[in-house]
N, CA, C and O of each residue as an XYZ file, in Angstrom:
660
protein
N    -127.505    -58.867     57.571
C    -127.181    -60.192     58.025
C    -127.655    -61.126     57.025
O    -128.856    -61.226     56.776
N    -126.641    -61.916     56.356
C    -127.109    -62.867     55.503
C    -126.861    -64.321     55.981
O    -126.147    -64.482     56.971
N    -127.390    -65.371     55.359
C    -127.261    -66.677     56.073
C    -127.188    -67.707     54.978
O    -127.702    -67.479     53.883
N    -126.546    -68.867     55.250
C    -126.483    -69.932     54.356
C    -127.178    -71.145     55.081
O    -126.807    -71.375     56.232
N    -128.049    -71.860     54.578
C    -128.691    -72.938     55.323
C    -128.345    -74.236     54.631
O    -128.385    -74.332     53.404
N    -127.981    -75.303     55.484
C    -127.785    -76.644     55.052
C    -128.695    -77.614     55.757
O    -128.877    -77.467     56.965
N    -129.254    -78.547     55.133
C    -130.229    -79.503     55.812
C    -129.506    -80.888     55.943
O    -128.847    -81.370     55.021
N    -129.663    -81.426     57.037
C    -129.281    -82.902     57.295
C    -130.668    -83.528     57.785
O    -131.699    -82.858     57.844
N    -130.592    -84.889     58.134
C    -131.716    -85.678     58.451
C    -132.499    -85.051     59.579
O    -133.668    -84.743     59.344
N    -132.010    -84.835     60.735
C    -132.584    -84.323     61.888
C    -132.463    -82.822     62.248
O    -133.211    -82.259     63.047
N    -131.490    -82.256     61.607
C    -131.172    -80.864     61.767
C    -130.960    -80.060     60.461
O    -130.686    -80.625     59.402
N    -131.092    -78.775     60.571
C    -130.684    -77.862     59.625
C    -129.777    -76.912     60.220
O    -129.980    -76.623     61.399
N    -128.689    -76.307     59.536
C    -127.853    -75.395     60.242
C    -127.694    -74.215     59.246
O    -127.720    -74.402     58.029
N    -127.534    -73.044     59.786
C    -127.235    -71.844     58.947
C    -126.010    -71.080     59.591
O    -125.843    -71.017     60.809
N    -125.252    -70.563     58.753
C    -124.237    -69.675     59.108
C    -124.669    -68.289     59.167
O    -125.193    -67.749     58.192
N    -124.458    -67.644     60.355
C    -124.998    -66.222     60.391
C    -123.912    -65.422     59.823
O    -122.786    -65.474     60.318
N    -124.190    -64.665     58.785
C    -123.434    -63.676     57.982
C    -122.346    -64.535     57.107
O    -121.309    -65.009     57.572
N    -122.736    -64.629     55.903
C    -121.879    -65.474     55.003
C    -120.490    -65.024     54.800
O    -119.620    -65.865     54.575
N    -120.201    -63.740     54.862
C    -118.891    -63.295     54.521
C    -117.930    -63.563     55.620
O    -116.806    -63.937     55.288
N    -118.198    -63.430     56.848
C    -117.349    -63.735     57.946
C    -118.150    -64.333     59.130
O    -118.227    -63.722     60.196
N    -118.771    -65.589     58.924
C    -119.640    -66.237     59.854
C    -118.890    -66.385     61.261
O    -117.719    -66.759     61.328
N    -119.624    -66.075     62.318
C    -119.115    -66.175     63.623
C    -120.010    -67.026     64.604
O    -119.647    -67.307     65.746
N    -121.266    -67.426     64.027
C    -122.177    -68.188     64.773
C    -122.910    -69.256     63.835
O    -123.333    -68.906     62.733
N    -123.034    -70.408     64.242
C    -123.806    -71.487     63.645
C    -125.055    -71.678     64.282
O    -125.021    -72.008     65.468
N    -126.204    -71.528     63.698
C    -127.427    -71.686     64.196
C    -127.991    -73.086     63.813
O    -128.131    -73.337     62.616
N    -128.319    -74.001     64.742
C    -128.816    -75.395     64.445
C    -130.393    -75.385     64.900
O    -130.803    -74.960     65.979
N    -131.129    -75.902     63.923
C    -132.591    -76.060     64.131
C    -132.959    -77.464     63.939
O    -132.502    -78.118     63.001
N    -133.786    -77.953     64.816
C    -134.294    -79.420     64.667
C    -135.415    -79.430     63.568
O    -136.292    -78.569     63.499
N    -135.290    -80.482     62.731
C    -136.267    -80.768     61.715
C    -137.276    -81.819     62.339
O    -138.488    -81.778     62.125
N    -136.636    -82.784     63.148
C    -137.454    -83.750     63.613
C    -138.101    -83.279     64.963
O    -137.428    -82.725     65.832
N    -139.437    -83.528     65.091
C    -140.061    -83.038     66.276
C    -139.855    -84.057     67.424
O    -140.036    -83.674     68.580
N    -139.497    -85.294     67.177
C    -139.155    -86.240     68.144
C    -137.881    -87.157     67.798
O    -137.768    -87.763     66.733
N    -137.087    -87.175     68.671
C    -135.978    -87.941     68.526
C    -135.720    -88.809     69.837
O    -135.016    -88.442     70.778
N    -136.398    -90.009     69.748
C    -136.623    -90.806     71.010
C    -135.708    -92.034     70.942
O    -135.073    -92.333     71.954
N    -135.601    -92.716     69.909
C    -134.882    -94.036     69.852
C    -133.361    -93.811     69.716
O    -132.920    -92.715     69.369
N    -132.537    -94.904     70.005
C    -131.145    -94.865     70.043
C    -130.619    -94.746     68.627
O    -129.540    -94.182     68.451
N    -131.332    -95.258     67.564
C    -130.800    -95.054     66.275
C    -130.915    -93.584     65.822
O    -130.016    -93.056     65.167
N    -132.035    -92.935     66.182
C    -132.223    -91.566     65.836
C    -131.146    -90.687     66.606
O    -130.617    -89.728     66.043
N    -130.840    -91.042     67.901
C    -129.968    -90.311     68.705
C    -128.536    -90.428     68.102
O    -127.817    -89.430     68.054
N    -128.160    -91.512     67.691
C    -126.825    -91.749     66.885
C    -126.683    -90.986     65.660
O    -125.616    -90.436     65.388
N    -127.716    -90.923     64.895
C    -127.829    -90.108     63.739
C    -127.638    -88.596     64.099
O    -126.909    -87.860     63.434
N    -128.293    -88.213     65.120
C    -128.125    -86.807     65.608
C    -126.715    -86.506     66.102
O    -126.147    -85.448     65.832
N    -126.195    -87.432     66.802
C    -124.805    -87.241     67.319
C    -123.812    -87.094     66.155
O    -122.936    -86.229     66.181
N    -123.965    -87.967     65.117
C    -123.162    -87.814     63.934
C    -123.342    -86.457     63.276
O    -122.371    -85.760     62.982
N    -124.468    -86.128     63.073
C    -124.889    -84.750     62.445
C    -124.278    -83.631     63.160
O    -123.673    -82.758     62.538
N    -124.403    -83.607     64.459
C    -123.925    -82.498     65.209
C    -122.297    -82.626     65.222
O    -121.616    -81.600     65.224
N    -121.766    -83.767     65.229
C    -120.281    -83.910     65.180
C    -119.742    -83.482     63.854
O    -118.603    -83.022     63.791
N    -120.460    -83.600     62.834
C    -120.052    -83.181     61.483
C    -119.935    -81.575     61.431
O    -119.321    -81.006     60.528
N    -120.535    -80.944     62.410
C    -120.432    -79.430     62.433
C    -119.130    -78.925     63.089
O    -118.834    -77.732     63.025
N    -118.307    -79.881     63.756
C    -117.156    -79.429     64.443
C    -115.994    -79.660     63.480
O    -115.416    -80.739     63.353
N    -115.703    -78.513     62.797
C    -114.681    -78.652     61.833
C    -114.074    -77.164     61.642
O    -114.733    -76.165     61.931
N    -112.895    -77.114     61.182
C    -112.239    -75.783     61.208
C    -112.738    -74.715     60.257
O    -112.411    -73.536     60.396
N    -113.530    -75.139     59.295
C    -114.033    -74.138     58.360
C    -115.459    -73.477     58.966
O    -116.044    -72.578     58.361
N    -115.868    -73.953     60.047
C    -117.109    -73.357     60.732
C    -116.840    -72.771     62.001
O    -116.004    -73.290     62.741
N    -117.479    -71.711     62.343
C    -117.337    -71.090     63.674
C    -117.660    -72.140     64.756
O    -118.386    -73.099     64.496
N    -117.111    -71.948     65.978
C    -117.286    -72.779     67.182
C    -118.146    -72.236     68.162
O    -118.179    -72.723     69.292
N    -118.958    -71.116     67.780
C    -120.084    -70.688     68.606
C    -121.388    -71.200     67.961
O    -121.680    -70.937     66.794
N    -122.158    -71.948     68.785
C    -123.397    -72.423     68.214
C    -124.619    -72.118     68.925
O    -124.568    -72.016     70.150
N    -125.712    -71.959     68.308
C    -127.007    -71.808     68.893
C    -127.910    -73.010     68.439
O    -128.033    -73.291     67.247
N    -128.507    -73.673     69.396
C    -129.432    -74.773     68.969
C    -130.799    -74.289     69.405
O    -131.089    -73.977     70.560
N    -131.595    -74.262     68.374
C    -133.082    -73.708     68.529
C    -133.939    -75.029     68.602
O    -134.014    -75.824     67.666
N    -134.578    -75.177     69.813
C    -135.493    -76.276     70.131
C    -136.918    -76.029     69.755
O    -137.793    -76.824     70.098
N    -137.188    -74.919     69.041
C    -138.587    -74.595     68.818
C    -139.517    -75.630     68.184
O    -140.726    -75.647     68.414
N    -138.909    -76.471     67.393
C    -139.691    -77.561     66.772
C    -139.813    -78.852     67.445
O    -140.549    -79.745     67.026
N    -139.004    -78.956     68.612
C    -138.885    -80.243     69.268
C    -139.951    -80.451     70.257
O    -140.228    -79.555     71.055
N    -140.630    -81.699     70.254
C    -141.638    -81.939     71.195
C    -141.160    -82.964     72.261
O    -141.551    -82.958     73.428
N    -140.260    -83.854     71.726
C    -139.880    -84.979     72.554
C    -138.365    -85.365     72.291
O    -137.954    -85.441     71.133
N    -137.594    -85.593     73.304
C    -136.216    -85.944     73.086
C    -135.932    -87.080     74.140
O    -136.262    -86.952     75.319
N    -135.337    -88.134     73.675
C    -134.890    -89.249     74.569
C    -133.602    -88.939     75.271
O    -132.890    -88.016     74.875
N    -133.296    -89.644     76.249
C    -132.143    -89.343     77.015
C    -130.833    -89.528     76.284
O    -129.811    -88.907     76.575
N    -130.926    -90.406     75.332
C    -129.628    -90.591     74.500
C    -129.469    -89.465     73.553
O    -128.342    -89.087     73.234
N    -130.549    -88.904     73.085
C    -130.475    -87.713     72.254
C    -129.951    -86.531     73.078
O    -129.061    -85.815     72.619
N    -130.484    -86.315     74.279
C    -129.850    -85.300     75.170
C    -128.411    -85.532     75.436
O    -127.614    -84.595     75.460
N    -128.062    -86.770     75.636
C    -126.647    -87.089     75.792
C    -125.769    -86.785     74.615
O    -124.594    -86.470     74.803
N    -126.288    -86.866     73.389
C    -125.611    -86.527     72.141
C    -125.426    -85.020     72.118
O    -124.382    -84.550     71.665
N    -126.376    -84.257     72.579
C    -126.365    -82.842     72.746
C    -125.309    -82.330     73.698
O    -124.502    -81.453     73.388
N    -125.358    -82.904     74.827
C    -124.388    -82.655     75.954
C    -122.973    -82.874     75.436
O    -122.083    -82.049     75.642
N    -122.769    -84.088     74.708
C    -121.454    -84.368     74.211
C    -121.017    -83.299     73.184
O    -119.874    -82.843     73.205
N    -121.872    -82.939     72.358
C    -121.534    -81.848     71.453
C    -121.142    -80.534     72.050
O    -120.213    -79.826     71.661
N    -122.013    -80.277     73.105
C    -121.702    -78.954     73.974
C    -120.380    -78.919     74.542
O    -119.782    -77.847     74.640
N    -119.844    -80.077     74.948
C    -118.547    -80.162     75.616
C    -117.405    -80.060     74.636
O    -116.253    -79.824     75.001
N    -117.746    -80.238     73.427
C    -116.607    -80.252     72.285
C    -116.476    -78.859     71.699
O    -115.426    -78.539     71.142
N    -117.510    -78.003     71.801
C    -117.470    -76.710     71.114
C    -117.068    -75.637     72.133
O    -117.038    -75.838     73.347
N    -116.766    -74.492     71.538
C    -116.363    -73.332     72.407
C    -117.531    -72.861     73.181
O    -117.459    -72.712     74.401
N    -118.606    -72.622     72.503
C    -119.756    -72.044     73.261
C    -120.962    -72.654     72.576
O    -120.952    -72.951     71.381
N    -122.096    -72.846     73.452
C    -123.406    -73.349     72.986
C    -124.476    -72.528     73.712
O    -124.533    -72.395     74.935
N    -125.254    -72.032     72.888
C    -126.448    -71.321     73.485
C    -127.682    -72.180     72.962
O    -127.681    -72.672     71.834
N    -128.721    -72.325     73.849
C    -129.865    -72.986     73.648
C    -131.058    -72.133     73.703
O    -131.140    -71.324     74.627
N    -132.029    -72.215     72.795
C    -133.219    -71.290     72.861
C    -134.405    -72.072     72.494
O    -134.336    -73.152     71.906
N    -135.600    -71.443     72.892
C    -136.924    -72.007     72.585
C    -137.185    -73.377     73.061
O    -137.909    -74.146     72.429
N    -136.621    -73.682     74.135
C    -136.808    -75.020     74.736
C    -138.075    -75.063     75.599
O    -138.164    -74.333     76.587
N    -139.020    -75.873     75.258
C    -140.160    -75.994     76.037
C    -139.927    -76.522     77.532
O    -138.977    -77.256     77.802
N    -140.767    -76.139     78.386
C    -140.596    -76.432     79.776
C    -140.521    -77.865     80.064
O    -139.739    -78.301     80.909
N    -141.370    -78.667     79.336
C    -141.214    -80.115     79.627
C    -139.839    -80.729     79.233
O    -139.470    -81.794     79.729
N    -139.096    -80.049     78.342
C    -137.771    -80.481     77.886
C    -136.697    -80.048     78.787
O    -135.627    -80.653     78.853
N    -137.006    -78.878     79.568
C    -135.977    -78.332     80.444
C    -135.547    -79.270     81.455
O    -134.358    -79.335     81.769
N    -136.574    -80.121     82.075
C    -136.258    -81.058     83.095
C    -135.242    -82.066     82.486
O    -134.211    -82.317     83.109
N    -135.478    -82.598     81.397
C    -134.540    -83.539     80.722
C    -133.212    -82.927     80.561
O    -132.200    -83.572     80.839
N    -133.160    -81.746     80.136
C    -131.927    -81.037     79.919
C    -131.117    -80.846     81.237
O    -129.897    -81.002     81.280
N    -131.873    -80.503     82.297
C    -131.247    -80.345     83.560
C    -130.742    -81.643     84.179
O    -129.699    -81.684     84.832
N    -131.473    -82.640     83.964
C    -131.082    -83.971     84.530
C    -129.832    -84.529     83.861
O    -128.997    -85.147     84.521
N    -129.693    -84.302     82.483
C    -128.610    -84.806     81.817
C    -127.412    -83.898     81.894
O    -126.318    -84.296     81.493
N    -127.585    -82.633     82.421
C    -126.441    -81.796     82.595
C    -126.268    -80.682     81.512
O    -125.291    -79.934     81.534
N    -127.170    -80.603     80.638
C    -126.993    -79.556     79.538
C    -126.936    -78.174     80.108
O    -126.349    -77.285     79.491
N    -127.516    -77.952     81.253
C    -127.394    -76.541     81.710
C    -126.131    -76.211     82.386
O    -125.964    -75.077     82.834
N    -125.150    -77.203     82.502
C    -123.814    -76.996     83.055
C    -122.942    -76.591     81.876
O    -121.931    -75.921     82.090
N    -123.288    -76.971     80.598
C    -122.324    -76.684     79.499
C    -122.974    -75.814     78.371
O    -122.400    -75.696     77.289
N    -124.009    -75.288     78.591
C    -124.666    -74.413     77.631
C    -125.391    -73.252     78.278
O    -125.766    -73.361     79.445
N    -125.600    -72.187     77.609
C    -126.405    -71.055     78.119
C    -127.693    -71.133     77.433
O    -127.819    -71.509     76.268
N    -128.717    -70.735     78.261
C    -130.061    -70.759     77.741
C    -130.521    -69.363     77.512
O    -130.202    -68.461     78.288
N    -131.325    -69.150     76.377
C    -131.917    -67.870     76.039
C    -133.370    -68.100     75.639
O    -133.707    -69.154     75.101
N    -134.168    -67.189     75.882
C    -135.555    -67.144     75.647
C    -135.994    -67.310     74.205
O    -136.999    -67.967     73.936
N    -135.216    -66.692     73.228
C    -135.570    -66.830     71.860
C    -134.319    -66.818     71.071
O    -133.235    -66.593     71.609
N    -134.452    -67.064     69.753
C    -133.388    -67.193     68.819
C    -132.537    -65.930     68.643
O    -131.308    -66.002     68.674
N    -133.179    -64.786     68.462
C    -132.541    -63.604     68.387
C    -131.590    -63.312     69.592
O    -130.436    -62.927     69.405
N    -132.054    -63.486     70.686
C    -131.363    -63.287     71.962
C    -130.131    -64.131     72.016
O    -129.051    -63.658     72.368
N    -130.302    -65.467     71.644
C    -129.206    -66.428     71.619
C    -128.219    -66.106     70.603
O    -127.028    -66.139     70.914
N    -128.591    -65.786     69.378
C    -127.595    -65.344     68.326
C    -126.807    -64.134     68.813
O    -125.578    -64.122     68.747
N    -127.522    -63.102     69.309
C    -126.800    -61.914     69.798
C    -125.688    -62.200     70.868
O    -124.576    -61.673     70.832
N    -126.114    -63.111     71.846
C    -125.216    -63.544     72.947
C    -124.032    -64.236     72.287
O    -122.894    -63.920     72.633
N    -124.231    -65.136     71.385
C    -123.247    -65.862     70.746
C    -122.205    -65.047     69.971
O    -120.995    -65.264     70.030
N    -122.805    -64.062     69.218
C    -121.908    -63.100     68.584
C    -121.084    -62.234     69.395
O    -119.946    -61.926     69.042
N    -121.627    -61.816     70.501
C    -120.934    -61.108     71.487
C    -119.739    -62.025     72.090
O    -118.584    -61.616     72.207
N    -120.135    -63.188     72.419
C    -118.971    -64.049     72.951
C    -117.947    -64.300     71.845
O    -116.756    -64.248     72.154
N    -118.287    -64.558     70.625
C    -117.355    -64.834     69.583
C    -116.461    -63.540     69.365
O    -115.267    -63.680     69.100
N    -116.989    -62.377     69.467
C    -116.234    -61.132     69.435
C    -115.238    -61.007     70.550
O    -114.072    -60.653     70.374
N    -115.751    -61.309     71.672
C    -114.851    -61.336     72.929
C    -113.689    -62.317     72.803
O    -112.536    -62.040     73.135
N    -114.085    -63.493     72.294
C    -113.013    -64.547     72.179
C    -111.964    -64.185     71.199
O    -110.791    -64.512     71.379
N    -112.404    -63.444     70.057
C    -111.456    -63.034     69.062
C    -110.594    -61.937     69.624
O    -109.405    -61.925     69.304
N    -111.096    -60.965     70.471
C    -110.343    -59.969     71.027
C    -109.280    -60.501     72.037
O    -108.130    -60.066     72.096
N    -109.762    -61.438     72.785
C    -108.852    -62.095     73.727
C    -107.720    -62.881     73.088
O    -106.640    -62.998     73.667
N    -107.951    -63.400     71.943
C    -106.997    -64.157     71.296
C    -105.704    -63.311     70.834
O    -104.603    -63.854     70.744
N    -105.885    -62.090     70.578
C    -104.846    -61.234     70.156
C    -103.800    -61.059     71.182
O    -102.616    -61.004     70.849
N    -104.185    -60.968     72.443
C    -103.280    -60.804     73.507
C    -102.745    -62.054     74.181
O    -101.875    -61.978     75.048
N    -103.270    -63.214     73.777
C    -103.021    -64.552     74.369
C    -101.701    -65.081     73.718
O    -101.670    -65.331     72.513
N    -100.651    -65.244     74.496
C     -99.371    -65.829     73.871
C     -99.636    -67.179     73.264
O     -98.895    -67.593     72.373
N    -100.605    -67.853     73.679
C    -100.868    -69.310     73.070
C    -101.466    -69.038     71.633
O    -101.493    -69.963     70.821
N    -101.891    -67.927     71.343
C    -102.563    -67.719     70.035
C    -101.548    -67.191     68.954
O    -101.956    -66.889     67.833
N    -100.272    -67.087     69.288
C     -99.375    -66.565     68.296
C     -99.005    -67.672     67.360
O     -98.891    -68.799     67.842
N     -98.800    -67.483     66.048
C     -98.378    -68.429     65.049
C     -97.148    -68.004     64.493
O     -97.003    -66.813     64.214
N     -96.075    -68.979     64.258
C     -94.970    -68.565     63.665
C     -95.089    -68.438     62.203
O     -95.568    -69.363     61.548
N     -94.695    -67.385     61.670
C     -94.862    -67.274     60.151
C     -93.553    -67.737     59.366
O     -93.606    -68.546     58.439
N     -92.448    -67.190     59.791
C     -91.233    -67.490     59.044
C     -89.988    -67.035     59.796
O     -89.915    -65.832     60.044
N     -89.081    -67.769     60.157
C     -87.823    -67.491     60.779
C     -87.946    -66.436     61.926
O     -87.307    -65.384     61.929
N     -88.811    -66.807     62.882
C     -88.901    -65.860     64.081
C     -90.058    -64.849     63.970
O     -90.406    -64.226     64.973
N     -90.622    -64.681     62.866
C     -91.778    -63.779     62.674
C     -92.984    -64.372     63.167
O     -93.242    -65.544     62.894
N     -93.758    -63.657     63.881
C     -95.056    -64.123     64.456
C     -96.138    -63.124     64.159
O     -95.955    -61.942     63.869
N     -97.418    -63.821     64.281
C     -98.546    -62.872     64.074
C     -99.601    -63.479     64.978
O     -99.464    -64.641     65.360
N    -100.669    -62.733     65.349
C    -101.743    -63.239     66.088
C    -102.528    -64.193     65.289
O    -102.789    -63.906     64.120
N    -102.938    -65.323     65.817
C    -103.768    -66.345     65.098
C    -105.109    -65.760     64.872
O    -105.707    -65.188     65.784
N    -105.607    -65.890     63.658
C    -106.973    -65.586     63.331
C    -107.812    -66.863     63.221
O    -107.323    -67.989     63.316
N    -109.108    -66.609     63.015
C    -110.054    -67.822     62.933
C    -109.835    -68.650     61.785
O    -110.395    -69.746     61.757
N    -109.035    -68.258     60.743
C    -108.771    -69.116     59.586
C    -107.521    -69.945     59.750
O    -107.240    -70.778     58.889
N    -106.740    -69.758     60.831
C    -105.479    -70.462     61.048
C    -105.657    -71.377     62.170
O    -105.756    -70.867     63.286
N    -105.717    -72.701     62.050
C    -105.959    -73.638     63.062
C    -104.714    -73.900     63.976
O    -104.902    -74.513     65.027
N    -103.542    -73.506     63.670
C    -102.397    -73.880     64.321
C    -102.078    -72.968     65.560
O    -102.188    -71.745     65.467
N    -101.728    -73.508     66.580
C    -101.422    -72.752     67.845
C     -99.929    -72.963     68.192
O     -99.472    -74.079     68.440
N     -99.190    -71.816     68.196
C     -97.805    -71.973     68.566
C     -97.469    -70.601     69.237
O     -97.739    -69.528     68.697
N     -96.874    -70.712     70.430
C     -96.528    -69.591     71.205
C     -95.017    -69.135     70.739
O     -94.167    -69.992     70.496
N     -94.759    -67.826     70.638
C     -93.466    -67.540     70.228
C     -92.422    -67.851     71.377
O     -92.788    -67.900     72.551
N     -91.141    -68.054     71.003
C     -90.200    -68.274     72.045
C     -90.090    -67.171     73.059
O     -90.458    -66.034     72.761
N     -89.628    -67.438     74.175
C     -89.467    -66.354     75.243
C     -88.635    -65.212     74.714
O     -87.579    -65.447     74.126
N     -89.073    -63.987     74.902
C     -88.272    -62.845     74.488
C     -88.403    -62.543     73.034
O     -87.705    -61.631     72.589
N     -89.260    -63.232     72.181
C     -89.312    -62.834     70.866
C     -90.478    -61.835     70.635
O     -90.687    -61.455     69.483
N     -91.208    -61.411     71.598
C     -92.199    -60.488     71.299
C     -91.767    -59.167     71.928
O     -92.475    -58.167     71.813
């Protein structure tokens, strides 16, 4: 397993497996994100990770976090609702209450540690990839009635006309 790490102001992220990444792991660099300005920065940084060239299975590692304000939790929940899957790990008990109050537990799965979260995210990504092959909404028109199953590098969704498969 190889990784690529990129650092932003409040977070660093790494792609798990450079050659065909299926999971992005996000780690907090800031131990405390309490103010609204910091929360907006976090929201922008998380939002910058939602793009076609990155996988949409994410793990957020809270191991370095000591304190998060409600606006920062709100930014994380907003991010969770925009991505396919989000796994959270290493969250201290005092942060779990804030996560539950803001609704993070409704849109993310929790894991005890980073390895467990990455493994769960990889399994989910593989399941999603397998499900896409049989899903008619995942077929892409190639040329004059030819279709193929959409893969993770093709962002277009187009179902074949009725009777063409």
